C-alpha positions as CSV (number, residue, x, y, z in Angstrom):
1,M,0.0,0.0,0.0
2,S,1.5,3.4,-1.0
3,P,1.4,6.4,1.4
4,W,-1.2,8.0,-1.0
5,E,-3.7,5.1,-0.7
6,G,-6.4,6.0,1.7
7,L,-5.5,9.8,1.6
8,N,-7.9,10.6,-1.2
9,R,-11.0,10.7,1.1
10,R,-11.7,14.4,0.7
11,K,-14.9,16.2,1.7
12,F,-14.3,18.6,-1.2
13,P,-12.9,17.9,-4.7
14,R,-9.6,19.6,-5.6
15,V,-8.2,21.0,-8.9
16,S,-4.7,21.6,-10.0
17,Y,-4.3,25.3,-9.8
18,P,-0.9,27.0,-9.4
19,C,-1.0,29.8,-6.8
20,L,1.5,31.2,-4.4
21,V,1.1,30.4,-0.7
22,T,2.8,31.7,2.4
23,V,2.5,29.5,5.5
24,Y,3.6,30.5,9.0
25,K,3.0,29.3,12.5
26,E,0.8,31.3,14.7
27,N,2.6,34.4,16.0
28,Q,5.7,33.6,14.0
29,E,5.4,35.5,10.8
30,M,9.2,35.9,10.7
31,D,9.5,32.1,10.0
32,S,7.3,32.1,7.0
33,I,7.5,29.6,4.1
34,L,6.7,30.8,0.6
35,T,5.7,27.9,-1.6
36,H,3.1,26.9,-4.3
37,T,0.2,24.6,-4.6
38,E,-0.1,21.1,-5.8
39,N,-3.8,21.5,-5.8
40,I,-6.6,23.4,-4.0
41,G,-10.1,22.9,-3.0
42,I,-12.8,24.8,-1.1
43,G,-11.9,23.1,2.1
44,G,-8.1,22.8,1.9
45,I,-4.9,22.9,-0.1
46,C,-2.0,20.7,-0.9
47,I,1.4,22.5,-0.9
48,I,4.9,21.5,-1.6
49,L,7.4,22.2,1.3
50,K,11.1,21.6,1.9
51,K,10.4,20.9,5.6
52,N,8.0,18.6,7.3
53,L,5.3,20.3,9.4
54,K,3.9,18.4,12.4
55,M,0.5,16.8,12.0
56,F,-2.4,18.8,13.4
57,S,-0.2,21.9,13.9
58,P,-2.1,25.2,13.4
59,V,-0.8,27.5,10.7
60,N,-1.7,30.8,9.2
61,I,-2.1,30.8,5.4
62,E,-1.9,33.6,2.9
63,I,-3.0,32.6,-0.7
64,D,-2.4,34.6,-3.8
65,L,-4.9,33.2,-6.3
66,L,-3.2,35.2,-9.1
67,D,-6.5,36.7,-10.0
68,M,-5.4,40.4,-9.5
69,E,-7.3,40.6,-6.2
70,D,-6.1,40.8,-2.6
71,H,-4.5,37.8,-1.0
72,I,-6.7,35.5,1.0
73,R,-5.7,35.1,4.7
74,G,-6.9,32.6,7.1
75,Q,-6.0,29.8,9.5
76,G,-5.5,26.1,8.8
77,K,-4.4,22.9,10.2
78,V,-1.9,20.4,8.9
79,V,-3.8,17.2,8.3
80,W,-1.2,15.1,6.4
81,S,2.4,15.2,5.1
82,V,4.0,12.7,2.7
83,R,7.7,12.8,1.8
84,R,8.3,12.7,-1.9
85,R,10.7,10.1,-3.3
86,S,14.0,11.5,-4.5
87,D,16.5,9.6,-6.5
88,A,19.1,12.4,-6.5
89,K,21.3,12.5,-3.4
90,K,22.0,16.3,-3.6
91,K,18.4,17.4,-4.2
92,P,16.4,18.5,-1.1
93,L,13.6,16.3,0.0
94,F,10.1,17.7,-0.5
95,Y,6.9,17.1,1.3
96,D,3.4,17.2,-0.1
97,T,1.5,18.7,2.8
98,G,-2.3,18.8,3.2
99,I,-3.7,21.8,5.0
100,E,-7.4,22.0,6.0
101,F,-8.9,25.5,6.0
102,V,-10.1,26.1,9.5
103,D,-10.9,29.8,9.8
104,F,-11.5,31.5,6.5
105,A,-14.0,34.3,5.8
106,E,-17.1,33.2,3.9
107,R,-16.3,35.7,1.1
108,D,-12.8,34.2,0.7
109,T,-14.2,30.6,0.6
110,K,-16.7,31.8,-2.0
111,R,-13.9,33.4,-4.0
112,I,-11.9,30.2,-4.0
113,E,-15.0,28.3,-5.1
114,N,-15.6,30.7,-8.0
115,V,-12.0,30.4,-9.2
116,L,-12.2,26.6,-9.0
117,Q,-15.6,26.5,-10.8
118,K,-14.1,28.4,-13.7
119,I,-11.1,26.0,-13.9
120,A,-13.4,23.0,-13.7
121,A,-15.5,24.4,-16.6
122,K,-12.4,25.1,-18.7
123,T,-10.9,21.7,-18.2
124,G,-14.2,19.9,-18.8
125,K,-14.4,18.5,-15.3
126,G,-17.9,20.0,-14.8
127,S,-19.0,21.1,-11.4
128,L,-17.0,20.8,-8.2
129,R,-20.1,19.4,-6.4
């Protein structure tokens, strides 16, 4: 059984959408991590990190949807982390990290949903529901 089996039990579908994300632990904005998405959904996001974050640790998230509007800011919780395989010895290890959105404003959740609906329509994947 691979680490990915059993992880795809999401409440909300996700789509591949490249956007910039800054993650930082509560009250530690100085130790922020700038990264990008693997995929995003209405209820959470998968990001690629060079360091492993502890399961269930609370984080602050800032998302730039690259739609020319203000960044979305909210709180999340690390719900899983899987180390990527690396065959090259000198390359850093990366972690696919799932973060559940915990405290996002309703307008921001709606904005994410609107962006994702447009992507789903363009890619022929229909509705996200």
